[in-house]
LOZAFI-187662 format. One record per residue: x, y, z of N, C-alpha, C, CB in turn; residue in three letters. Coordinates in steps of 0.1 Angstrom, whole numbers, plus 5000, padded with zeros to 4 digits. Glycine has a CB too. Layout:
XYZXYZXYZXYZALA/...
END
This chain:
743390994163742591074155742491024141743091224155SER/743590994135743590944121742890814120745090924116GLY/743090724130742390594130740890614131742890514142PHE/740390714139738990744141738390784128738790844152MET/739090884121738590934108738590824098739391054103PHE/739590734098739690624089738490534091740990554091SER/738190504104736990424107735690484102736990394121GLY/735590614104734390684100734290674085734390824105ILE/735390694078735390694063734990564058736790734058GLY/735490454065735090314060733690294062735990214068GLY/733090334074731690314076730790394066731390364091ALA/731290514063730490594053730490524040731090734052VAL/731690474036731790404023730890274023733190354020ASN/730790204034729990084035728490124033730190014048THR/728090224041726690274040726390314026726490384050VAL/727290394020727090434006726890323997728190534002ALA/727790213998727690103990726390023991728890003993SER/725990004004724689944006723490024001724489924022VAL/723590154003722490243998722390233982722690384002ALA/723590233976723690223962723090093957725090233957SER/723389983964722789853960721289853961723389743968SER/720789903972719389903975718589993964718989963989VAL/719190113961718590193951718590123937719390333950ILE/719690053934719789983921718689873921721089913920SER/718489803931717389703932715989763930717489623945ILE/715789873937714489943936714189993922714390063946ILE/715290053916715090103902714789983893716390173898VAL/715489873894715289763886713889703887716289643889THR/713389703899711989653902710989743896711789633917ILE/711189873898710189973893710189973878710590123897VAL/711389963871711389953857710689823852712889963852LEU/710989713859710289593855708789603856710789483864GLY/708289663867706889683869706289773857706489743882ILE/706989883854706489973843706489893830707490093842ILE/707489813827707589733815706389633815708889663813PHE/706189573826705089473827703689543824705089403840SER/703489663830702289733827702089763813702189863836ILE/703089813806703089843792702789723784704389913787TYR/703389613788703289483780701789433782704289383785PHE/701289433794699989383797698889473790699689383811LEU/699089603790698089693784697989673768698289833787THR/699189643762699189623748699289473744700389693742GLY/698989383753699189243750698289193740699089163763LYS/696989233741695989173731696289223717694589223735GLU/696689343715696989393702698189323697697189553702GLU/699289303705700489243701700189093697701489243712LEU/699389023705698988883702698188883689698188823713ILE/697288973687696488973675697388993662695489083675GLY/698289083663699189103651700088983649699989233654ARG/700588923660701388813658700688693652701988763672THR/699388673656698588563650698388583635697288553658LYS/698088713632697888743617699088713609697488893616ARG/700288753614701488723607701788573606702688793614VAL/701588503617701888353616700888283607701788293630MET/699588343607698588283599698888283584697188343601ARG/699588403580699988423566701188343563700188573564VAL/702188333572703488283569703488123570704488333579VAL/702788073581702887933583701787853576702787903598LEU/701987723574700987633569699987603580701587503564LYS/698787563576697687543585697987453597696487493578ASP/698587343594698887243604699987293614699387113597LYS/700987363608701987413617701487533625703287463609LEU/700587613619699987723626699187673638699087803617TYR/698387573636697587513647698487463658696687403642GLU/699587393654700487343665701087453673701487253658LYS/701587553666702287673673701287743682702787773662VAL/699987763677698987823685698687743698697787853677MET/698687613696698387523707699487543718698287373703HIS/700787543713701887563723701687693730703187553715TYR/701387793722701287933728700187933738700888033716PHE/698987873736697887863745698287793758696687803739ASN/699087683757699487613769700387703777700287483764VAL/701387773771702287853779701487973785703487903771PHE/700488023777699688143782698888103794698788193771ASP/698387983794697587933806698487923818696887803803GLU/699787873816700687853827701087983833701987783822CYS/701288083824701688223830700488283838702088313818PHE/699288263833698088313840697988243853696788293832HIS/698188113853698088033866699188073875698287883863GLY/700388113870701488153879701188283886702788173870TYR/700488373878700188503884699188483895699588603873ILE/698088403893697088373903697688303915695988283897ILE/698588213913699288143924700188243932700188033918GLY/700788333925701588433932700788523941702388523922LYS/699588563937698688643945698188563957697488683937LEU/697888433955697488353966698588333976696988213962ILE/699788313971700988293979701288413988702188263970ASP/701188533982701388663989700388674000701388783980ALA/699088643998698088654008698388554019696688614002PHE/698688434016698988334026700188374035699288194020VAL/701288424029702388464036702088584046703588514027LEU/701288684041700988794049700088744061700188894041GLY/699188654058698288604069699088524079697188514063LEU/700088444075700888374084701688464093701888284076MET/702288574087703088674095702188744105703688774085CYS/700988774101700088844111699788754123698688884104ILE/699388624120699088534130700288504140698588394124VAL/701488484134702588464142702988584151703788424133VAL/702888704145703188824152702188844164703188944143MET/700888814161699888834172700188734183698488804166LEU/700588604180700888504190702088554198701088374183ILE/703088604191704288644198704188784204705488644188CYS/703088854202702788984208703789094203702788984223ARG/704089084190704889194184703989314181705589134171PHE/704489434181703689544178703489554163704389674183PRO/702389634159702089654145701889524137703189744138TYR/701289424143701189294137700489294123700489194146ALA/699289354124698389354111699089444101696989414115VAL/699589554104700289654095701489584088700689784102MET/702389524097703589464091703289344083704589434103ILE/702389254088701989134081701389174067700989054088GLY/700589274066699989314054701089374044698989424056THR/701989444050703189504042703989394036703989594051LEU/704289284044705089174039704389104028705489074051ILE/702989084030702189014020702289094007700789004025GLY/702089224007702089303995703489303989701589443998PHE/704489323997705889323992706289193986706889364003SER/705689083990705988953984705588943970705288843992ALA/704689033965704389033951705589073942703189123948LEU/706489143948707689183941708589053942708489303948ILE/708989003930709688873930710988873938709988843915PRO/711388763944712588733950712888813962713688743940VAL/713088943961713589023972712389093979714489133967VAL/711189093974710089173979709789143994708889143972GLY/709689013997709288974011710389014021709088824012ALA/711689004017712789044025712789194028714088994020TYR/712489274017712389414019711289454029712089484005VAL/710089384027708989414037709389374051707789334033GLY/710189264052710589224066711589324072711289084065THR/712489374064713389474068712689604073714489514057ALA/711689644066710989764070710189734083709989804059VAL/709589614084708889574096709789574108708289434094GLY/711089524106711989514117712389654122713289444113ALA/712489754113712689894117711589944125712989984104LEU/710289914121709189954129709189894143707889914121MET/709489764144709489704157710689764165709689554156VAL/711789794159712889854165712589984173713989884155LEU/711590054169711190174176710690144190710190254168THR/710290024192709689984205710789914213708489904204GLU/711489814207712489744214713489674205711789634223SER/714789694207715789624199715689474200717189674203PRO/715389424212715289274214714089214206715189244229MET/712989294207711889244199712089244184710589334202LYS/712889354180713189354166714089244161713989494163ALA/714989204170715889084167715088954166716989074177LEU/714188944176713288824177712388814165712488814190ALA/711888934161710988944149711688904137710489094147PHE/712888944135713688904123713888754122715088974123LEU/714288694133714488554134713288474131715088504147ILE/712188504138710888434136710288444123709888474147ILE/710288574117709688594104710488534093709488744102ILE/711788534094712588464084712388314084714088494087LEU/712188254096711788114097710488084090711788064112ILE/709488174093708188164087708288174071707188274092VAL/709088264067709288274052709988154046710088404049GLN/710888094054711587974049710687864048712787944059LEU/709787844058708787734057707787764046707987724071ILE/707387884044706387914034706987894020705888064035GLU/708287934018708887924005709187784001710188004005ALA/709487694011709887554007708787454009710987514016ASN/707687484016706587394018705287434012706387374033VAL/704887554015703587604010703587653996703087714020ILE/704587733993704687793979704687683968705987873978TYR/705487583969705387473959703987413957706387363962PRO/703287393969701987333968700987433961701487303982LYS/701087563965700187663958700387663943700387803965ILE/701687673940701987683925701687553918703487713924MET/701887443925701487313919700087303916701887203928GLY/699187353925697787353922697387463912696987383935ASN/698087573911697687673901698087643887698387803906SER/699287583885699787553872699887413868701087623870ILE/699487323878699587183875700987123875698987153862GLY/701887183882703287133883703587083897704287243879LEU/704086953898704386903911705286993919704986763910PRO/705086993933705887083941707387073939705587053955GLY/707886953938709286933937709886993924709686783937ILE/708986993913709387053901709387213902708587013889TRP/708487263910708487403912709787453919707287443921VAL/710187383929711487413936712587403926711687323948LEU/712587293918713687273908713687383898713487143901ALA/712487433893712487543883712987673889710987563879ALA/712687703902713187823908714687813910712487843922VAL/715187703914716587683917717387693904716887553924THR/716987613894717687613881717587743874717087493872LEU/716387803873716187933867716988033873714787973867GLY/717088043886717888143893719388123891717588133908GLY/719887993890721287973888721688003874721587823891SER/720787993864721088023850720988163846720287933841LEU/719788223851719488353846719088453857718288343837PHE/719488423869719288513880717788543883719988653877GLY/717488663887716088703891715088673880715988853895ILE/715488703867714588673856714288523855715188733843VAL/715288443857715188303856714188253867716488233857GLY/714288303879713388273890711988303886713788333903MET/711788413879710388463876709788373865710488603871LEU/710488343855709888273843710088123843710388333830ILE/710988083852711387933852710187843855712387913863GLY/709287883865708187803869707187793858707587863882VAL/706587903852705587883842706187823829705088013838PRO/707487843826707987783814708087623816709387843811ILE/708687583827708787443830707387383831709487413843LEU/706387453836704987403837704487383823704087493844ALA/704787473813704387453800704987333793704687573792GLY/706287313795706887193789706387063796708387203791PHE/706087073809705586953816704186913810705386993831TYR/703287013807701986983802702086933788701087113802LYS/702986993780703186943766703686803766704087033758LEU/704686773775705186633776704086533780706386633786ALA/703286573789702186493793701186463782701386553805GLY/700886563774700086543762700686453752699786683755GLU/701986463750702686373741702586233746704086413740GLY/702786203759702786073764701386013763703186073779VAL/700386093766698986043765698586013750697986143771ARG/699086093741698786073727699485943722699286193718LYS/700685923727701385793723700685673729702885803728ARG/700185683741699485573748698285533740699185603762GLU/697485643736696285613728696585543715695485743725ARG/697685583708698085513696698485373698699285593689LYS/699185343709699585213712698385123715700485213724MET/697285183722696085103725695285073713695285173735GLU/695285173703694485153691695185063681694085283685SER/696485063681697284993671698384903679697985083661ASP/698084773681698984693689700384673682698384553691PRO/700384703669701684683661702684783665701384693646LYS/702284903671703285003675704184943686702585133679ILE/705484953684706384903694706384983706707784893687LYS/706484923717706684993730708085033732706184903741LYS/
END
Protein backbone atom coordinates (compact mmCIF):
# COMPACT_ATOMS: atom_id res chain seq x y z
CA SER A 1 0.00 0.00 0.00
CA GLY A 2 2.79 2.39 0.95
CA PHE A 3 4.65 1.52 -2.27
CA MET A 4 1.53 2.17 -4.32
CA PHE A 5 0.94 5.60 -2.72
CA SER A 6 4.62 6.40 -3.17
CA GLY A 7 4.37 5.54 -6.85
CA ILE A 8 1.25 7.65 -7.27
CA GLY A 9 2.93 10.53 -5.46
CA GLY A 10 5.94 10.32 -7.75
CA ALA A 11 3.72 10.28 -10.84
CA VAL A 12 1.78 13.30 -9.59
CA ASN A 13 5.03 15.19 -8.96
CA THR A 14 6.27 14.35 -12.45
CA VAL A 15 3.02 15.49 -14.07
CA ALA A 16 3.08 18.68 -12.00
CA SER A 17 6.67 19.35 -13.02
CA VAL A 18 5.92 18.82 -16.72
CA ALA A 19 2.77 20.99 -16.47
CA SER A 20 4.77 23.74 -14.76
CA SER A 21 7.41 23.67 -17.51
CA VAL A 22 4.78 23.80 -20.26
CA ILE A 23 2.98 26.70 -18.57
CA SER A 24 6.29 28.53 -18.16
CA ILE A 25 7.07 28.12 -21.88
CA ILE A 26 3.58 29.28 -22.87
CA VAL A 27 3.80 32.36 -20.62
CA THR A 28 7.22 33.23 -22.04
CA ILE A 29 5.94 32.91 -25.61
CA VAL A 30 2.82 34.99 -24.89
CA LEU A 31 4.87 37.73 -23.21
CA GLY A 32 7.29 37.71 -26.13
CA ILE A 33 4.42 38.08 -28.62
CA ILE A 34 2.90 40.95 -26.59
CA PHE A 35 6.27 42.70 -26.40
CA SER A 36 6.76 42.22 -30.15
CA ILE A 37 3.33 43.72 -30.89
CA TYR A 38 4.03 46.75 -28.71
CA PHE A 39 7.45 47.17 -30.32
CA LEU A 40 6.11 46.88 -33.88
CA THR A 41 3.23 49.30 -33.30
CA GLY A 42 5.60 51.94 -31.91
CA LYS A 43 8.56 51.11 -34.12
CA GLU A 44 8.22 54.03 -36.54
CA GLU A 45 7.99 56.60 -33.76
CA LEU A 46 10.95 55.03 -31.94
CA ILE A 47 13.05 54.98 -35.12
CA GLY A 48 12.13 58.58 -35.91
CA ARG A 49 13.19 59.81 -32.48
CA THR A 50 16.41 57.79 -32.59
CA LYS A 51 17.30 59.27 -35.99
CA ARG A 52 16.69 62.81 -34.70
CA VAL A 53 18.96 62.24 -31.69
CA MET A 54 21.74 60.70 -33.80
CA ARG A 55 21.43 63.47 -36.37
CA VAL A 56 22.12 66.05 -33.66
CA VAL A 57 24.83 64.13 -31.79
CA LEU A 58 26.82 62.54 -34.64
CA LYS A 59 28.80 64.13 -37.43
CA ASP A 60 27.35 63.87 -40.93
CA LYS A 61 29.74 61.20 -42.19
CA LEU A 62 29.36 59.04 -39.09
CA TYR A 63 25.59 59.53 -39.12
CA GLU A 64 25.36 58.31 -42.73
CA LYS A 65 27.48 55.28 -41.93
CA VAL A 66 25.40 54.36 -38.85
CA MET A 67 22.16 54.77 -40.81
CA HIS A 68 23.51 52.56 -43.58
CA TYR A 69 24.32 49.84 -41.05
CA PHE A 70 20.87 50.24 -39.51
CA ASN A 71 19.16 49.91 -42.92
CA VAL A 72 21.13 46.76 -43.73
CA PHE A 73 20.10 45.05 -40.47
CA ASP A 74 16.52 46.30 -40.85
CA GLU A 75 16.31 44.68 -44.29
CA CYS A 76 17.69 41.43 -42.86
CA PHE A 77 15.10 41.34 -40.09
CA HIS A 78 12.30 42.02 -42.59
CA GLY A 79 13.62 39.25 -44.83
CA TYR A 80 13.80 36.92 -41.83
CA ILE A 81 10.13 37.51 -40.98
CA ILE A 82 9.06 36.87 -44.58
CA GLY A 83 11.21 33.74 -44.70
CA LYS A 84 9.68 32.52 -41.45
CA LEU A 85 6.16 32.89 -42.89
CA ILE A 86 7.14 30.97 -46.04
CA ASP A 87 8.84 28.29 -43.94
CA ALA A 88 5.73 27.81 -41.78
CA PHE A 89 3.55 27.48 -44.90
CA VAL A 90 5.89 24.91 -46.47
CA LEU A 91 6.08 22.86 -43.26
CA GLY A 92 2.30 22.83 -42.86
CA LEU A 93 1.84 21.80 -46.50
CA MET A 94 4.42 19.02 -46.17
CA CYS A 95 2.65 17.66 -43.08
CA ILE A 96 -0.74 17.72 -44.83
CA VAL A 97 0.60 15.86 -47.88
CA VAL A 98 2.42 13.23 -45.79
CA MET A 99 -0.60 12.69 -43.54
CA LEU A 100 -2.91 12.27 -46.55
CA ILE A 101 -0.50 9.75 -48.09
CA CYS A 102 -0.28 7.81 -44.81
CA ARG A 103 -4.07 8.13 -44.30
CA PHE A 104 -3.84 9.73 -40.89
CA PRO A 105 -7.05 11.34 -39.60
CA TYR A 106 -7.56 15.14 -39.43
CA ALA A 107 -4.75 15.64 -41.98
CA VAL A 108 -5.68 19.15 -43.14
CA MET A 109 -6.55 20.36 -39.63
CA ILE A 110 -3.37 19.04 -37.99
CA GLY A 111 -1.10 20.12 -40.85
CA THR A 112 -2.53 23.63 -40.69
CA LEU A 113 -2.11 23.66 -36.91
CA ILE A 114 1.55 22.62 -37.19
CA GLY A 115 2.14 25.30 -39.84
CA PHE A 116 0.66 28.06 -37.67
CA SER A 117 2.41 26.83 -34.52
CA ALA A 118 5.74 26.85 -36.41
CA LEU A 119 5.53 30.66 -36.36
CA ILE A 120 6.28 30.37 -32.64
CA PRO A 121 10.08 30.12 -32.55
CA VAL A 122 11.92 26.90 -31.64
CA VAL A 123 9.19 24.99 -29.76
CA GLY A 124 6.14 25.96 -31.81
CA ALA A 125 6.17 23.13 -34.35
CA TYR A 126 6.75 20.55 -31.61
CA VAL A 127 3.81 21.87 -29.60
CA GLY A 128 1.63 21.61 -32.71
CA THR A 129 2.89 18.07 -33.29
CA ALA A 130 2.08 17.08 -29.70
CA VAL A 131 -1.47 18.43 -30.02
CA GLY A 132 -1.84 16.62 -33.35
CA ALA A 133 -0.66 13.36 -31.77
CA LEU A 134 -3.35 13.70 -29.08
CA MET A 135 -5.98 14.18 -31.79
CA VAL A 136 -4.80 11.07 -33.66
CA LEU A 137 -4.66 9.18 -30.35
CA THR A 138 -8.47 9.46 -30.08
CA GLU A 139 -8.68 7.12 -33.08
CA SER A 140 -5.74 4.77 -32.59
CA PRO A 141 -2.68 4.61 -30.28
CA MET A 142 -0.63 2.91 -33.01
CA LYS A 143 -1.53 5.62 -35.53
CA ALA A 144 -0.57 8.26 -32.97
CA LEU A 145 2.86 6.64 -32.50
CA ALA A 146 3.38 6.34 -36.27
CA PHE A 147 2.26 9.96 -36.67
CA LEU A 148 4.83 11.17 -34.13
CA ILE A 149 7.69 9.29 -35.79
CA ILE A 150 6.81 10.33 -39.37
CA ILE A 151 6.05 14.00 -38.61
CA LEU A 152 9.22 14.38 -36.54
CA ILE A 153 11.20 13.01 -39.51
CA VAL A 154 9.42 15.50 -41.79
CA GLN A 155 10.30 18.33 -39.40
CA LEU A 156 13.92 17.17 -39.22
CA ILE A 157 14.22 17.20 -43.03
CA GLU A 158 12.48 20.57 -43.27
CA ALA A 159 14.64 22.15 -40.56
CA ASN A 160 17.97 20.97 -41.98
CA VAL A 161 17.35 21.06 -45.74
CA ILE A 162 14.44 23.34 -46.68
CA TYR A 163 14.62 25.97 -43.91
CA PRO A 164 18.23 27.01 -44.68
CA LYS A 165 17.38 27.37 -48.40
CA ILE A 166 14.28 29.49 -47.69
CA MET A 167 16.14 31.73 -45.28
CA GLY A 168 19.10 31.95 -47.64
CA ASN A 169 16.84 33.23 -50.43
CA SER A 170 15.00 35.64 -48.09
CA ILE A 171 17.99 37.29 -46.45
CA GLY A 172 20.83 36.46 -48.83
CA LEU A 173 22.67 34.20 -46.39
CA PRO A 174 24.02 30.81 -47.62
CA GLY A 175 22.24 27.80 -46.13
CA ILE A 176 25.28 26.55 -44.22
CA TRP A 177 25.58 29.94 -42.49
CA VAL A 178 21.89 29.85 -41.55
CA LEU A 179 22.46 26.54 -39.74
CA ALA A 180 25.62 27.93 -38.13
CA ALA A 181 23.76 31.04 -36.94
CA VAL A 182 20.94 29.00 -35.37
CA THR A 183 23.38 26.59 -33.70
CA LEU A 184 25.78 29.24 -32.41
CA GLY A 185 23.04 31.65 -31.36
CA GLY A 186 21.20 28.90 -29.49
CA SER A 187 24.34 27.70 -27.69
CA LEU A 188 25.25 31.23 -26.59
CA PHE A 189 21.89 32.86 -25.83
CA GLY A 190 19.29 30.08 -25.91
CA ILE A 191 15.93 30.74 -27.61
CA VAL A 192 16.65 34.46 -28.06
CA GLY A 193 19.92 33.60 -29.79
CA MET A 194 18.13 31.24 -32.18
CA LEU A 195 15.68 34.02 -33.03
CA ILE A 196 18.08 36.87 -33.72
CA GLY A 197 21.17 34.89 -34.73
CA VAL A 198 20.15 34.47 -38.39
CA PRO A 199 19.25 38.11 -39.23
CA ILE A 200 22.22 39.48 -37.28
CA LEU A 201 24.70 37.18 -39.05
CA ALA A 202 23.02 38.04 -42.35
CA GLY A 203 23.60 41.74 -41.63
CA PHE A 204 27.29 41.24 -40.90
CA TYR A 205 27.57 38.99 -43.97
CA LYS A 206 26.16 41.75 -46.21
CA LEU A 207 28.38 44.43 -44.65
CA ALA A 208 31.44 42.21 -45.08
CA GLY A 209 30.52 41.64 -48.73
CA GLU A 210 30.17 45.39 -49.27
CA GLY A 211 33.59 45.95 -47.68
CA VAL A 212 35.22 43.35 -49.93
CA ARG A 213 33.63 44.78 -53.08
CA LYS A 214 34.66 48.32 -52.10
CA ARG A 215 38.24 47.14 -51.54
CA GLU A 216 38.28 45.37 -54.91
CA ARG A 217 37.10 48.53 -56.71
CA LYS A 218 39.88 50.53 -55.05
CA MET A 219 42.46 47.95 -56.07
CA GLU A 220 41.24 48.02 -59.69
CA SER A 221 41.27 51.82 -59.86
CA ASP A 222 44.62 52.20 -58.09
CA PRO A 223 47.20 49.46 -58.88
CA LYS A 224 49.52 50.86 -56.18
CA ILE A 225 47.26 49.50 -53.43
CA LYS A 226 48.88 46.36 -52.06
CA LYS A 227 46.97 43.16 -52.26
